[in-house]
C-alpha positions as CSV (number, residue, x, y, z in Angstrom):
1,M,108.2,-9.3,174.6
2,F,105.7,-6.9,173.1
3,D,107.8,-4.0,174.8
4,D,111.0,-5.4,173.4
5,K,109.7,-5.1,169.9
6,L,108.5,-1.7,170.3
7,R,111.9,-0.6,171.7
8,Q,113.4,-1.4,168.5
9,M,110.9,0.9,166.6
10,P,111.1,4.3,168.2
11,F,109.5,6.3,165.5
12,L,106.5,3.6,165.3
13,R,105.9,4.7,169.0
14,V,106.5,8.6,168.2
15,I,103.8,8.4,165.0
16,I,101.1,6.7,166.7
17,P,100.4,9.4,169.4
18,V,101.0,12.2,166.8
19,V,98.7,10.8,163.9
20,S,96.0,10.3,166.8
21,G,96.3,13.8,167.7
22,I,96.3,15.3,164.0
23,I,93.1,13.3,163.5
24,L,91.2,14.9,166.5
25,G,93.1,18.0,165.6
26,N,91.2,18.0,162.2
27,D,87.9,18.5,163.7
28,L,89.0,21.3,165.9
29,L,89.6,25.1,164.9
30,A,92.5,27.2,165.9
31,D,90.9,29.1,168.3
32,H,91.0,26.3,170.9
33,W,94.0,28.5,173.0
34,F,93.8,26.0,175.7
35,I,95.9,23.3,173.9
36,L,99.4,25.0,174.3
37,P,99.0,26.0,178.0
38,G,98.0,22.4,178.7
39,I,101.4,21.2,177.1
40,L,103.2,23.6,179.2
41,L,101.3,22.8,182.3
42,V,101.9,18.9,182.0
43,L,105.7,19.4,181.2
44,S,106.0,21.7,184.1
45,F,104.1,19.4,186.6
46,L,106.6,16.6,185.3
47,I,109.5,18.7,185.9
48,Y,108.4,19.6,189.2
49,I,107.7,15.9,190.7
50,H,110.9,14.7,189.2
51,W,112.7,17.9,190.9
52,N,111.2,17.0,194.5
53,G,111.8,13.2,194.1
54,W,108.1,12.5,194.6
55,V,108.4,9.0,192.6
56,E,110.5,6.2,192.9
57,E,113.2,5.8,189.9
58,Y,111.6,2.3,188.6
59,L,108.4,4.1,188.2
60,W,109.7,7.3,186.9
61,N,110.5,5.9,183.3
62,R,107.0,4.4,182.9
63,I,105.6,8.0,184.1
64,F,108.1,9.9,181.9
65,G,107.2,7.6,178.6
66,G,103.2,8.1,179.2
67,V,103.8,12.1,179.8
68,I,106.0,11.9,176.4
69,H,103.4,10.2,174.4
70,I,100.6,12.5,176.0
71,L,102.7,15.7,175.0
72,L,103.2,13.9,171.5
73,F,99.4,13.6,171.1
74,F,98.8,17.1,172.3
75,T,101.4,18.1,169.5
76,G,99.5,16.1,167.0
77,I,96.3,18.1,167.8
78,L,98.3,21.9,167.6
79,L,99.5,20.3,164.2
80,G,96.2,19.1,163.1
81,M,94.2,22.3,163.8
82,K,93.3,24.1,161.1
83,T,91.9,27.7,160.4
84,I,89.0,28.0,158.0
85,P,89.1,31.5,156.2
86,G,86.2,32.9,154.9
87,E,85.2,35.0,151.8
88,R,87.5,37.5,150.3
89,P,85.8,40.3,148.6
90,A,86.9,41.2,144.9
91,Q,90.1,42.9,144.9
92,I,93.2,43.4,142.8
93,R,95.4,40.4,143.2
94,V,98.3,38.5,141.9
95,G,99.1,34.7,141.7
96,T,101.1,32.1,140.6
97,V,100.1,29.0,138.4
98,L,101.2,26.2,140.7
99,Q,100.0,23.1,138.5
100,I,99.2,22.3,134.8
101,P,96.1,23.8,133.9
102,V,93.3,21.5,133.0
103,S,91.8,23.0,129.7
104,Y,88.1,22.4,129.0
105,D,85.9,24.0,126.1
106,Q,85.1,27.6,127.6
107,Y,87.5,27.9,130.5
108,D,90.5,26.4,131.9
109,E,90.9,25.0,135.9
110,I,94.1,26.4,137.5
111,L,95.4,26.4,140.9
112,L,97.1,29.8,142.1
113,G,99.1,30.2,145.0
114,R,101.8,32.6,146.4
115,L,98.8,35.3,146.5
116,S,99.2,38.9,147.1
117,E,96.2,41.4,147.1
118,R,96.6,45.5,146.9
119,D,95.2,47.4,149.5
120,A,95.6,50.8,150.9
121,R,99.0,50.3,152.3
122,G,100.3,48.3,148.9
123,W,100.8,44.7,148.2
124,S,100.3,42.4,151.0
125,K,100.8,38.4,150.8
126,F,98.4,35.9,152.3
127,P,98.6,32.4,153.1
128,G,96.4,29.6,151.1
129,K,95.5,28.4,147.5
130,F,92.8,29.5,145.0
131,N,91.2,27.1,142.7
132,A,90.1,29.3,139.7
133,Y,88.2,28.4,136.8
134,L,89.4,30.8,134.2
135,E,87.2,32.0,131.3
136,K,89.1,31.5,127.9
137,K,89.9,34.7,125.9
138,E,89.8,34.9,122.2
139,S,93.6,35.2,122.0
140,N,95.0,31.9,122.8
141,L,97.2,32.6,126.1
142,K,99.8,30.5,127.0
143,I,99.4,29.6,130.8
144,I,101.9,27.4,132.1
145,P,103.2,26.4,135.7
146,G,104.8,29.6,137.0
147,S,103.1,31.9,135.1
148,Q,101.7,35.2,137.1
149,I,98.1,36.2,136.9
150,L,96.9,39.5,137.7
151,F,93.4,39.0,138.5
152,Y,90.0,40.8,140.0
153,C,87.3,38.7,141.5
154,S,86.0,37.6,144.7
155,M,87.1,34.4,146.3
156,A,84.5,32.2,147.9
157,P,85.6,29.5,150.5
158,V,85.1,26.0,149.7
159,Y,82.0,24.8,151.1
160,P,81.5,21.6,153.4
161,P,79.2,18.9,152.0
162,V,75.5,19.9,151.4
163,N,74.2,16.2,150.8
164,P,74.1,13.3,153.5
165,R,77.5,11.2,153.0
166,E,78.6,13.4,150.3
167,F,82.4,13.6,149.4
168,D,83.7,16.2,151.6
169,R,85.8,18.6,148.8
170,R,86.6,21.1,151.5
171,K,88.2,18.5,153.5
172,L,90.2,17.4,150.4
173,Y,91.1,20.7,149.5
174,S,92.3,22.2,153.1
175,T,94.8,18.9,153.0
176,R,96.4,20.8,150.0
177,G,96.2,23.8,151.3
178,I,93.3,25.2,149.1
179,Y,90.8,27.4,150.7
180,W,88.9,29.1,148.2
181,S,87.3,28.7,144.8
182,G,85.5,30.9,142.3
183,S,85.2,32.1,138.5
184,I,87.1,34.7,136.7
185,G,85.8,36.1,133.7
186,S,88.1,36.9,130.6
187,Y,87.8,40.5,131.2
188,Q,89.1,39.9,134.7
189,Y,92.5,39.0,134.2
190,K,95.7,39.4,132.6
191,V,98.7,37.1,132.1
192,L,102.0,38.9,133.3
193,D,105.1,38.6,131.4
194,K,106.7,37.5,134.8
195,N,107.4,34.0,136.0
196,D,107.7,32.8,139.4
197,L,109.8,29.5,139.9
198,S,110.7,27.5,142.8
199,L,111.8,23.9,142.9
200,R,108.1,22.3,143.0
201,I,107.0,24.6,140.3
202,F,110.0,24.1,138.1
203,A,109.4,20.1,138.4
204,E,105.8,21.0,137.2
205,R,107.0,22.6,134.3
206,L,109.4,19.8,133.5
207,K,106.5,17.7,133.4
208,W,104.5,19.9,131.3
209,Y,107.3,20.2,128.5
210,L,107.8,16.4,128.6
211,I,103.9,16.0,128.1
212,Q,104.1,18.3,125.2
213,R,107.0,16.6,123.7
214,M,105.1,13.5,123.9
215,N,101.9,14.7,122.4
216,Q,104.0,16.0,119.1
217,Y,103.8,12.4,118.3
218,A,100.3,12.1,118.8
219,P,99.8,8.5,120.1
220,E,96.5,7.1,120.2
221,H,97.0,6.2,124.1
222,S,98.7,9.3,125.3
223,D,96.4,9.9,128.4
224,L,97.6,6.2,129.2
225,L,101.0,6.9,128.8
226,Q,101.0,10.1,130.6
227,S,99.5,8.7,133.7
228,L,102.0,5.5,133.8
229,L,105.1,7.5,132.9
230,L,104.4,11.1,134.4
231,G,101.6,10.6,137.0
232,Y,99.3,13.1,134.9
233,R,95.8,11.9,135.0
234,E,93.8,14.9,134.1
235,Q,93.4,13.8,130.6
236,L,92.4,10.1,131.3
237,E,89.0,9.7,130.2
238,Y,86.5,8.1,133.1
239,D,85.6,5.0,131.3
240,K,89.5,4.2,131.1
241,R,89.7,4.9,134.8
242,R,86.7,2.9,135.6
243,M,88.4,-0.3,133.6
244,F,91.6,-0.2,135.5
245,V,89.6,0.0,138.9
246,D,87.4,-3.0,138.1
247,S,90.5,-4.9,136.9
248,G,92.4,-4.4,140.1
249,A,95.1,-2.3,138.1
250,M,94.4,1.2,139.1
251,H,97.7,1.2,141.2
252,I,99.6,1.1,138.0
253,L,98.4,4.8,137.1
254,A,99.7,6.3,139.7
255,V,103.4,6.9,140.0
256,S,104.2,5.2,143.4
257,G,106.4,2.8,144.8
258,L,105.9,0.3,142.1
259,H,107.1,2.9,139.4
260,V,110.1,4.1,141.6
261,G,111.0,0.7,142.6
262,I,111.1,-0.8,139.4
263,I,113.5,2.2,138.2
264,Y,115.8,1.6,141.2
265,L,115.9,-2.1,140.4
266,F,116.8,-1.4,136.6
267,I,119.5,0.9,137.3
268,H,120.8,-1.6,139.9
269,F,121.1,-4.3,137.7
270,C,122.5,-2.2,134.6
271,L,125.3,-1.1,136.8
272,G,125.8,-4.6,138.5
273,L,126.6,-5.8,135.0
274,F,129.7,-3.3,134.5
275,I,130.8,-2.8,138.3
276,K,132.0,-5.4,140.3
277,N,132.7,-5.6,144.0
278,R,131.6,-2.1,144.7
279,K,127.9,-3.0,146.1
280,I,127.7,0.4,148.4
281,L,128.4,2.4,145.0
282,I,125.8,0.3,142.8
283,S,123.2,0.8,145.6
284,I,123.6,4.5,146.1
285,F,124.1,5.5,142.2
286,P,120.4,4.9,141.5
287,L,119.1,7.2,144.3
288,P,119.7,10.4,142.4
289,I,118.1,8.9,139.6
290,I,114.7,8.1,141.3
291,W,114.6,11.8,142.7
292,I,115.1,12.9,139.3
293,F,112.3,10.8,138.2
294,A,110.2,12.4,140.9
295,L,111.1,15.8,139.7
296,M,109.8,14.6,136.4
297,T,106.5,13.7,138.0
298,G,106.3,17.4,139.4
299,L,107.4,16.0,142.7
300,S,103.9,14.2,143.1
301,P,103.1,13.2,146.7
302,S,103.1,9.6,145.8
303,A,106.4,9.5,143.9
304,T,107.9,11.7,146.6
305,R,106.7,9.2,149.4
306,A,108.3,6.3,147.1
307,S,111.6,8.0,146.7
308,L,111.9,9.1,150.1
309,M,111.1,5.5,151.5
310,I,113.3,3.8,149.1
311,T,116.4,6.1,149.8
312,L,115.9,5.3,153.6
313,F,115.7,1.6,152.9
314,V,118.9,1.8,150.9
315,L,121.1,4.0,153.4
316,S,119.8,1.6,156.2
317,A,121.5,-1.2,154.1
318,C,124.3,0.4,153.3
319,K,125.3,1.1,157.1
320,K,124.8,-2.7,157.5
321,R,122.1,-2.0,160.4
322,N,119.4,-4.4,160.9
323,T,116.8,-1.9,161.0
324,N,113.0,-2.8,161.4
325,P,111.2,-1.9,158.1
326,L,108.4,-1.1,160.1
327,N,110.8,1.8,162.0
328,L,111.7,3.1,158.5
329,I,108.2,3.3,157.3
330,S,107.2,5.4,160.2
331,F,110.3,7.6,159.8
332,S,109.5,8.5,156.3
333,A,105.9,8.8,157.4
334,L,106.7,11.2,160.2
335,I,108.9,13.6,158.0
336,L,106.1,14.0,155.3
337,I,103.6,14.6,158.5
338,L,105.8,17.0,159.7
339,F,106.1,19.0,156.5
340,N,102.2,18.9,156.0
341,P,100.3,17.5,158.9
342,H,97.2,17.3,156.9
343,V,98.6,14.8,154.5
344,I,97.2,11.9,156.4
345,N,93.7,12.8,155.2
346,E,95.0,12.0,151.4
347,I,93.8,8.6,150.0
348,S,96.9,8.1,148.2
349,F,99.0,8.5,151.5
350,Q,97.0,6.0,153.3
351,L,97.0,3.5,150.6
352,S,100.7,3.9,149.8
353,F,101.5,3.3,153.6
354,T,99.3,0.5,154.2
355,A,100.5,-1.3,151.0
356,V,103.9,-1.0,151.8
357,T,103.4,-2.2,155.4
358,G,101.7,-5.3,153.9
359,I,104.6,-6.0,151.9
360,A,106.9,-5.7,154.8
361,L,105.0,-8.0,157.0
362,L,103.6,-10.6,154.6
363,F,105.7,-10.5,151.6
364,R,108.7,-13.1,152.9
365,P,106.5,-15.6,154.6
366,V,104.0,-15.6,151.7
367,Y,106.7,-15.8,149.0
368,H,108.7,-18.9,150.9
369,S,105.6,-20.8,151.1
370,L,105.0,-20.5,147.4
371,L,108.8,-21.2,146.3
372,T,109.3,-24.2,143.9
373,G,112.7,-24.1,143.0
374,I,111.6,-23.5,139.2
375,W,112.9,-19.8,138.0
376,I,110.0,-18.6,136.3
377,L,107.5,-20.2,138.5
378,D,109.4,-18.2,141.5
379,R,109.4,-15.1,139.2
380,I,105.3,-15.6,139.1
381,S,105.4,-16.2,143.0
382,G,107.1,-13.0,143.5
383,L,104.4,-10.9,141.9
384,V,101.7,-12.8,143.3
385,S,103.3,-12.5,146.6
386,I,103.7,-8.8,146.5
387,S,100.1,-8.2,145.0
388,L,98.7,-10.4,147.6
389,S,100.4,-8.7,150.3
390,A,99.7,-5.2,149.5
391,Q,96.0,-6.1,148.5
392,I,95.4,-7.7,152.2
393,F,96.1,-4.3,154.0
394,T,94.8,-2.0,151.3
395,L,91.6,-4.0,151.0
396,P,89.7,-2.4,154.0
397,L,90.6,1.3,152.8
398,S,89.7,0.4,149.2
399,I,86.1,-0.8,150.2
400,L,85.9,2.4,152.4
401,Y,87.0,4.8,149.5
402,F,85.8,3.0,146.7
403,N,83.0,0.8,147.7
404,Q,83.9,-2.2,145.5
405,I,86.2,-5.5,145.8
406,S,88.3,-6.4,142.4
407,H,88.3,-10.3,142.6
408,F,90.8,-10.8,139.7
409,F,93.6,-8.6,140.7
410,L,96.0,-11.6,140.8
411,L,95.4,-12.2,137.4
412,T,95.5,-8.5,136.4
413,N,98.8,-7.7,138.0
414,L,100.5,-11.0,136.3
415,F,100.3,-9.1,133.2
416,A,99.9,-5.5,134.1
417,I,103.2,-5.3,136.4
418,P,105.3,-6.9,133.4
419,L,103.8,-4.6,130.8
420,A,104.1,-1.3,133.2
421,T,107.9,-2.4,133.9
422,L,108.4,-2.5,130.0
423,I,106.7,0.5,129.3
424,L,108.9,2.2,132.2
425,Y,111.9,1.1,130.9
426,A,110.9,2.0,127.4
427,G,109.8,5.5,129.0
428,F,113.0,5.9,130.3
429,F,115.1,5.4,127.0
430,Y,112.3,7.6,125.4
431,F,113.0,10.8,127.7
432,L,116.7,10.3,127.5
433,L,116.8,10.1,123.7
434,H,113.6,12.0,122.2
435,P,115.6,15.1,121.1
436,I,116.9,12.3,118.5
437,C,113.8,12.5,116.0
438,F,114.1,9.2,114.6
439,T,114.8,7.6,118.0
440,G,112.0,9.2,119.7
441,R,109.6,8.3,117.3
442,I,110.4,4.5,117.1
443,L,110.2,4.6,121.0
444,I,106.9,6.5,121.3
445,R,105.4,4.2,118.7
446,F,106.7,1.0,120.6
447,L,105.1,2.7,124.0
448,D,101.8,3.3,122.2
449,I,101.5,-0.4,121.4
450,C,102.2,-1.6,124.9
451,A,100.0,0.8,126.5
452,G,97.1,-0.3,123.8
453,V,97.9,-4.0,125.0
454,L,97.7,-3.1,128.6
455,Y,94.4,-1.3,128.1
456,K,93.1,-4.2,126.1
457,I,93.9,-6.9,129.2
458,T,92.1,-4.6,131.6
459,V,89.2,-4.1,129.7
460,Y,89.0,-8.0,128.9
461,I,89.6,-8.8,132.7
462,S,87.1,-6.3,133.8
463,S,84.6,-7.4,131.7
464,L,84.6,-11.0,133.0
465,P,81.6,-12.2,134.7
466,Y,82.1,-11.7,138.6
467,A,85.0,-9.4,138.3
468,T,84.0,-7.0,140.9
469,T,81.8,-6.9,144.1
470,K,80.2,-3.4,143.9
471,D,78.2,-1.2,146.3
472,L,80.1,-2.1,149.4
473,Y,79.9,0.1,152.4
474,L,82.3,0.3,155.7
475,R,82.3,2.9,158.3
476,I,85.5,3.8,160.1
477,V,84.8,1.7,163.0
478,E,84.5,-1.2,160.9
479,V,87.6,-0.6,158.7
480,I,89.6,-0.6,162.1
481,S,88.3,-3.9,163.3
482,L,89.3,-5.2,160.1
483,Y,92.8,-4.3,160.3
484,V,92.7,-5.7,164.3
485,I,91.7,-8.9,162.6
486,I,94.2,-8.8,159.7
487,L,97.3,-8.1,162.4
488,S,95.7,-10.9,164.7
489,C,95.9,-13.4,162.1
490,I,99.3,-12.6,161.4
491,E,100.7,-12.8,165.0
492,Y,98.9,-16.0,165.3
493,I,100.5,-17.5,162.6
494,R,103.9,-16.4,164.0
495,K,103.1,-17.1,167.7
496,K,100.3,-19.5,167.6
497,S,99.0,-17.8,170.9
498,F,95.2,-18.4,171.5
499,W,95.0,-15.0,172.8
500,Y,94.8,-13.7,169.1
501,I,92.3,-16.3,168.6
502,F,90.0,-14.3,171.1
503,V,90.9,-11.1,169.5
504,I,89.8,-12.4,166.1
505,L,86.7,-13.7,167.5
506,F,85.6,-10.8,169.4
507,S,86.1,-8.6,166.5
508,L,84.0,-10.8,164.1
509,I,81.2,-10.5,166.8
510,F,81.5,-7.0,166.9
511,L,81.4,-6.7,163.1
512,L,78.4,-9.0,163.1
513,G,76.7,-7.1,165.8
514,M,77.1,-3.9,164.1
515,D,75.6,-5.2,161.0
516,C,72.6,-6.7,162.7
517,I,71.9,-3.0,164.7
518,D,72.3,-1.6,161.2
519,R,69.7,-3.9,159.4
520,Y,67.3,-3.3,162.2
521,K,67.6,0.3,161.8
522,Q,67.4,0.3,157.6
523,K,64.1,-2.3,158.1
524,R,62.4,0.4,160.3
525,Q,63.5,3.7,158.4
526,N,60.8,5.8,157.2
527,R,62.1,9.2,155.4
528,F,61.7,11.9,153.1
529,L,64.7,13.9,151.8
530,V,65.0,16.9,149.7
531,Y,68.8,17.1,148.4
532,S,70.6,19.9,147.3
533,I,71.5,19.1,143.5
534,Y,72.3,22.0,141.4
535,G,70.0,21.9,138.3
536,S,67.3,19.4,139.5
537,V,64.8,19.1,142.4
538,V,65.6,15.9,144.0
539,L,63.3,14.1,146.4
540,D,63.7,10.8,147.8
541,F,61.1,8.5,149.5
542,I,62.7,5.9,151.9
543,N,60.6,3.2,153.2
544,G,62.8,-0.1,154.8
545,Y,65.1,-0.9,152.1
546,N,63.2,0.3,149.3
547,H,63.0,4.1,148.2
548,I,61.5,6.2,145.3
549,V,63.5,9.1,143.9
550,L,61.4,11.9,142.2
551,I,63.4,14.4,140.1
552,D,62.4,17.6,138.2
553,G,64.2,20.1,136.5
554,D,64.9,22.2,133.3
555,G,66.0,19.7,130.5
556,I,67.3,16.3,131.2
557,P,68.3,15.6,134.6
558,D,72.2,14.7,135.1
559,T,71.4,11.3,136.8
560,N,75.2,10.0,136.9
561,R,76.0,13.2,138.8
562,I,73.1,12.9,141.3
563,R,74.1,9.2,142.0
564,F,77.7,10.4,142.4
565,K,76.6,13.1,145.3
566,I,74.1,10.7,147.0
567,K,75.6,7.2,146.2
568,N,77.3,6.7,149.6
569,F,74.2,7.9,151.4
570,W,72.2,5.1,149.6
571,L,74.8,2.4,150.6
572,S,75.0,3.5,154.3
573,S,71.1,3.1,154.4
574,G,71.0,-0.1,152.8
575,L,68.8,1.0,149.8
576,K,68.3,-0.8,146.8
577,E,69.2,0.8,143.3
578,H,65.8,2.4,142.0
579,D,65.4,4.4,138.6
580,F,64.8,8.1,138.7
581,I,61.1,9.2,138.3
582,T,60.1,12.4,136.7
583,M,57.6,14.1,138.9
584,K,55.6,16.0,135.7
585,D,55.4,12.6,133.6
586,T,54.4,10.5,136.4
587,S,50.8,10.7,138.2
588,G,48.9,8.0,140.6
589,R,50.1,5.3,143.0
590,L,53.8,4.4,142.5
591,N,53.9,2.0,145.2
592,Q,52.2,1.1,148.7
593,T,53.4,4.5,150.6
594,V,53.9,6.7,147.7
595,A,51.3,8.6,145.5
596,L,51.3,11.6,143.6
597,H,48.9,14.0,141.5
598,N,49.9,16.9,139.3
599,V,48.1,20.0,139.0
600,D,48.3,22.8,136.3
601,F,47.9,26.2,137.8
602,G,48.2,28.1,134.6
603,N,51.0,30.3,135.6
604,G,52.6,27.3,137.4
605,S,52.2,24.0,138.5
606,G,52.1,21.8,141.7
607,T,52.6,18.0,142.4
608,F,51.0,16.8,145.6
609,I,52.5,13.9,147.0
610,Q,51.1,11.3,149.7
611,F,53.9,9.5,151.5
612,S,52.5,7.2,154.3
613,D,50.6,10.0,156.4
614,L,52.7,12.5,155.2
615,R,51.3,15.2,152.8
616,I,54.0,17.0,150.5
617,G,53.1,19.7,148.1
618,V,55.7,20.7,145.2
619,I,54.8,24.3,143.9
620,S,56.4,26.2,141.0
621,G,54.2,28.9,141.0
622,L,50.7,29.8,142.1
623,P,47.3,30.2,140.4
624,E,46.5,33.5,138.8
625,V,43.1,34.0,140.6
626,N,41.7,35.3,143.9
627,I,43.4,33.0,146.6
628,D,40.7,33.3,148.8
629,S,38.1,32.0,146.3
630,V,40.4,28.5,145.7
631,H,39.9,25.5,147.6
632,R,42.7,25.1,150.3
633,L,45.0,22.2,150.3
634,Q,46.0,20.7,153.5
635,T,49.7,19.9,153.7
636,D,52.5,19.1,155.9
637,I,55.6,20.1,154.0
638,V,55.7,22.5,151.0
639,L,58.7,23.0,148.4
640,I,58.6,25.8,146.3
641,Y,61.1,26.3,143.5
642,D,60.7,28.9,141.0
643,N,62.4,31.8,139.0
644,N,59.3,34.0,139.1
645,Y,58.0,35.4,142.7
646,F,55.0,34.9,144.3
647,S,53.9,35.6,147.8
648,I,54.4,33.5,150.8
649,R,51.2,34.5,152.3
650,D,49.3,33.5,149.2
651,L,51.1,30.0,149.4
652,I,50.0,29.7,153.1
653,Q,46.5,30.3,152.5
654,L,46.6,27.9,149.5
655,T,48.6,24.9,151.0
656,C,48.3,25.6,155.0
657,P,51.9,23.8,155.6
658,E,53.5,23.5,158.6
659,I,56.9,24.2,157.2
660,V,58.2,25.7,153.8
661,I,61.3,24.2,151.8
662,I,63.1,26.7,149.6
663,D,64.8,24.5,147.0
664,R,68.5,25.0,146.0
665,N,67.7,26.0,142.3
666,T,65.8,28.9,143.7
667,P,67.8,32.3,142.5
668,G,69.6,33.9,145.6
669,W,67.6,36.8,145.7
670,L,64.5,35.2,145.6
671,S,65.6,32.8,148.2
672,V,66.4,35.6,150.5
673,R,63.1,37.3,149.8
674,W,61.1,34.4,150.6
675,E,63.0,33.6,154.0
676,E,62.0,37.1,155.2
677,E,58.6,36.8,153.9
678,C,58.3,33.5,156.1
679,I,60.0,35.3,159.2
680,R,57.1,37.7,159.0
681,E,54.5,35.3,158.5
682,K,55.9,33.2,161.3
683,M,56.5,30.3,159.0
684,K,59.1,27.5,160.0
685,F,61.0,27.4,156.8
686,W,64.3,25.6,155.6
687,S,66.7,27.0,153.0
688,V,68.4,23.9,150.9
689,R,70.7,26.7,149.4
690,D,71.9,28.0,152.8
691,Q,71.4,25.0,155.1
692,G,71.9,22.0,152.8
693,Y,69.8,19.0,152.6
694,F,66.3,18.6,154.2
695,E,65.4,15.7,155.8
696,Y,62.3,14.8,157.6
697,N,61.9,11.3,159.7
698,L,58.3,9.8,160.0
699,N,59.1,7.4,162.8
């Protein structure tokens, strides 16, 4: 029976091995030359045994199917493998602005593509995109999507994470084809008069134009309207985003299947009022309109995915084919993966397809169980059913990426979805009628009021007691186990087979076992870490579930930025939240395992820390005296950070360390010089700038 169901979903059978191969290929570099010969060898062997008739016919189909899945898996590996380019030295280059620039006080952040550079042979193109920070000039230049920029600078690769469990910006950027990042001074670039247009750039320019028209009326909630109607969230304040996340309404701010579906149903309903007995025409006519809407959003990935899926569902319904929705979902995902194999790493891609899968599997049974026969209650039941179906399937991914659960998402969606629908309808008429000044002004005022009401509702719900459970943490294997439990529960309800009860119990036992192992390890952990944080020296002393974070640096450290970089590691280690303690302002015993003492050297300073049996020195400058006449300090680890040079030999004579750590905030030239001196003195060293965070395990 299971095989019969899979035969009805051929694209699901195709996409599973392909995606599995891409996931494995993401961790491989493109120099694994053996993959393609391996595929050819398997294919040749298959043809050879079939030609010689070595296998009975009844076994041939199964062997052939298995080999095809292996070939698809290897194909996925080939698609997933990537080349990580190195740094490109300073050179004259030309690039096209691909997206709307994000403006800050001193610079603009732009994305350059269609890159060319000049060498001895002339101009040559090279693949990839460059995320550039463009210093503003005194003359207010107009940089829009499609503008060509001539620039001269080096292009540094996007580096991998340098702290434990830190967000992998390189992986995200490589998914989008962005391989380099860097700054361009005001004297290093020129905006050319030429424009480079393609369909995607035209769509981005259309979105820029609509944003400018909307800003002419200066609505109070323009950032919310731009996000709701056009999917442009760059101007949305962090606090507003946080409110929508906490209330469970963040999906409304991303133009996705909800928005595209609302527009499709609105056009379908309006046509149904005037056109009778032409069901196919009524179903197909809204499709170009939703693709125009996707164009207005700059062909954003989420809007494109939603438009593609709705198009496939409608065309399938018009042909009166009883197509399995999971097969159509798999087909649309496969199309997007073939265009960009690394799109599976996008969080929005994963959330979008898991939400649609949840709706396809759960909406009807949940909705039918809630039907009352009363029109208004049935409409509410429909909203609840869609929200609940999508939330159940996106819950494991939400915990994985956002580390929290919103408890009142159903209550939020009861108000937010109707308001978002009203905003989309009014926005549709605004974009049609905005050239008429009087009409545009009335509609933008109405949109601003609706956006304000929506914001106040999310603020109120997010401020309710127990609105969220935060600081949750899941690993990939635990996410997979949760999906096994969800799917097994669905199948048990349908088939009443105790086999699924066994699977559920086994998965729960596995999760509990993983949790027990984690708690045992966390209770015994005893570690010292030096993080790589620009602008601050950050030390972490971990003992069991407790830890102390010591910081030092110029000015007031940005603790929110430090938390953002390290929070995932703290959650994975089961650590309790702790306040930051400034080293220079503190002295004495901090807890049972950590004590520190500050010393003023005159020309510098030192903080000496005792952590269990580990002796640590944090040195910024050495005393201006003869080192031989100073009492030597016995340390195990010495961390040095300064803008002024002092001798490593003198440091060794003063502190007698086993290893020297050179902090991230040491200037590059000084870090290289100290590394060379450590090599000459045969002293172990660790450069946080070059090697990332340092960890010492006391167990």
